[in-house]
C-alpha positions as a LaTeX table, in Angstrom:
\begin{tabular}{lrrr}
\hline
Residue & $x$ (\AA) & $y$ (\AA) & $z$ (\AA) \\
\hline
Met1 & 0.00 & 0.00 & 0.00 \\
Lys2 & 1.29 & 3.42 & $-0.96$ \\
Arg3 & 2.10 & 5.89 & 1.82 \\
Thr4 & 0.33 & 9.18 & 2.04 \\
Ala5 & 2.32 & 12.37 & 1.58 \\
Glu6 & 1.89 & 13.13 & 5.29 \\
Val7 & 3.30 & 9.76 & 6.35 \\
Lys8 & 6.24 & 10.11 & 3.97 \\
Glu9 & 6.93 & 13.61 & 5.33 \\
Ala10 & 6.84 & 12.27 & 8.91 \\
His11 & 9.37 & 9.56 & 7.99 \\
Gln12 & 11.65 & 12.12 & 6.38 \\
Gln13 & 11.38 & 14.45 & 9.39 \\
His14 & 12.48 & 11.57 & 11.60 \\
Ala15 & 15.39 & 10.92 & 9.24 \\
Lys16 & 16.38 & 14.61 & 9.38 \\
Lys17 & 16.49 & 14.55 & 13.17 \\
Leu18 & 18.72 & 11.48 & 13.15 \\
Leu19 & 20.99 & 12.95 & 10.47 \\
Asp20 & 21.24 & 16.17 & 12.49 \\
Met21 & 22.51 & 14.06 & 15.39 \\
Gly22 & 25.42 & 13.02 & 13.17 \\
Leu23 & 24.32 & 9.46 & 12.48 \\
Gln24 & 25.38 & 7.78 & 9.27 \\
Lys25 & 22.88 & 7.33 & 6.45 \\
Ala26 & 23.05 & 3.54 & 6.70 \\
Asp27 & 22.13 & 3.65 & 10.39 \\
Val28 & 19.29 & 6.09 & 9.79 \\
Ser29 & 17.99 & 3.91 & 6.96 \\
Ala30 & 18.09 & 0.80 & 9.16 \\
Thr31 & 16.18 & 2.69 & 11.86 \\
Leu32 & 13.46 & 3.72 & 9.41 \\
Gln33 & 13.19 & 0.14 & 8.15 \\
Arg34 & 12.74 & $-1.21$ & 11.67 \\
Lys35 & 10.49 & 1.50 & 13.03 \\
Tyr36 & 8.15 & 1.94 & 10.07 \\
Gly37 & 8.45 & $-1.38$ & 8.23 \\
Leu38 & 9.86 & 0.26 & 5.10 \\
Ser39 & 11.72 & $-1.58$ & 2.40 \\
Arg40 & 15.44 & $-0.99$ & 2.21 \\
Ala41 & 15.12 & 1.00 & $-1.03$ \\
Thr42 & 12.32 & 3.19 & 0.33 \\
Ala43 & 14.22 & 3.88 & 3.55 \\
Tyr44 & 17.39 & 4.89 & 1.66 \\
Arg45 & 15.33 & 7.08 & $-0.68$ \\
Asp46 & 13.71 & 8.82 & 2.31 \\
Val47 & 17.11 & 9.36 & 3.94 \\
Asp48 & 18.58 & 10.79 & 0.73 \\
Glu49 & 15.61 & 13.13 & 0.25 \\
Ala50 & 15.81 & 14.21 & 3.90 \\
Asp51 & 19.53 & 14.90 & 3.56 \\
Gln52 & 18.97 & 16.97 & 0.41 \\
Ser53 & 16.21 & 18.89 & 2.16 \\
Arg54 & 18.50 & 19.62 & 5.11 \\
Glu55 & 21.12 & 21.04 & 2.77 \\
Leu56 & 18.57 & 23.26 & 1.02 \\
Glu57 & 17.31 & 24.55 & 4.37 \\
Asp58 & 20.76 & 25.43 & 5.71 \\
His59 & 23.99 & 25.19 & 3.72 \\
Ser60 & 26.08 & 25.54 & 6.88 \\
Ile61 & 24.99 & 22.20 & 8.35 \\
Glu62 & 28.06 & 20.09 & 8.93 \\
Ala63 & 27.19 & 17.05 & 10.98 \\
Thr64 & 30.09 & 14.75 & 11.71 \\
Pro65 & 29.55 & 11.28 & 10.22 \\
Val66 & 30.25 & 9.61 & 13.55 \\
Pro67 & 29.38 & 11.55 & 16.68 \\
Met68 & 32.17 & 11.94 & 19.20 \\
Ile69 & 31.52 & 9.72 & 22.19 \\
Ser70 & 32.81 & 10.72 & 25.58 \\
Phe71 & 33.62 & 8.33 & 28.37 \\
Glu72 & 30.65 & 9.69 & 30.34 \\
Asp73 & 28.28 & 8.47 & 27.58 \\
Arg74 & 29.78 & 5.00 & 27.44 \\
Asp75 & 27.66 & 3.15 & 30.01 \\
Ala76 & 24.37 & 4.52 & 28.70 \\
Leu77 & 25.36 & 3.71 & 25.13 \\
Met78 & 26.34 & 0.18 & 26.11 \\
Arg79 & 22.92 & $-0.37$ & 27.71 \\
Met80 & 21.15 & 0.97 & 24.62 \\
Thr81 & 23.33 & $-1.16$ & 22.34 \\
Arg82 & 22.49 & $-4.28$ & 24.37 \\
Gln83 & 18.79 & $-3.56$ & 23.90 \\
Leu84 & 19.28 & $-3.07$ & 20.16 \\
Leu85 & 21.23 & $-6.34$ & 20.06 \\
Ile86 & 18.28 & $-8.13$ & 21.62 \\
Asp87 & 15.90 & $-6.55$ & 19.10 \\
Ala88 & 18.13 & $-7.45$ & 16.15 \\
Tyr89 & 18.49 & $-11.04$ & 17.38 \\
Thr90 & 14.74 & $-11.36$ & 17.97 \\
Asp91 & 13.99 & $-9.99$ & 14.50 \\
Gly92 & 16.59 & $-12.28$ & 12.90 \\
Asn93 & 18.41 & $-9.27$ & 11.49 \\
Val94 & 21.92 & $-10.70$ & 11.09 \\
Gln95 & 23.41 & $-7.61$ & 9.46 \\
Asp96 & 22.36 & $-5.24$ & 12.25 \\
Tyr97 & 23.29 & $-7.81$ & 14.89 \\
Ala98 & 26.85 & $-8.12$ & 13.54 \\
Arg99 & 27.25 & $-4.33$ & 13.29 \\
Leu100 & 25.95 & $-3.83$ & 16.84 \\
Ile101 & 28.36 & $-6.45$ & 18.21 \\
Arg102 & 31.26 & $-4.47$ & 16.72 \\
Glu103 & 29.93 & $-1.22$ & 18.20 \\
Tyr104 & 29.43 & $-2.83$ & 21.60 \\
Glu105 & 33.00 & $-4.14$ & 21.59 \\
Arg106 & 34.29 & $-0.69$ & 20.59 \\
Leu107 & 32.41 & 0.90 & 23.48 \\
Ala108 & 33.74 & $-1.72$ & 25.89 \\
Arg109 & 37.31 & $-0.97$ & 24.80 \\
Met110 & 36.82 & 2.75 & 25.52 \\
Gly111 & 37.18 & 2.13 & 29.23 \\
Gly112 & 40.04 & $-0.30$ & 28.86 \\
Leu113 & 37.77 & $-3.09$ & 29.98 \\
Ser114 & 36.99 & $-6.31$ & 28.24 \\
Gln115 & 33.32 & $-6.65$ & 29.11 \\
Lys116 & 31.13 & $-9.51$ & 28.13 \\
Phe117 & 27.42 & $-9.26$ & 27.58 \\
\hline
\end{tabular}
């Protein structure tokens, strides 16, 4: 079933917010796919259109592709990543699961600890 213009706009607004946070397009697309049940192609198209719209609105936007993570954020991010790991495993999403494992390990190394989950 085709989305209404309002629904599409809402999806793109969500994508803009995530892009403004400095998240990568692939991560934003995966979020849209999970949250709204979009196909991969539709999610990427929405993210691209949202990114183009952001640039038209303000040419000075320069979001870093990977947000800088401080040590103070580490524990909260590890908890969130564990929850996303559970969701990816439950959904059978192998690609997201593998990517989240790498991110979790990177966060664990930030503190010089080798933590297991």
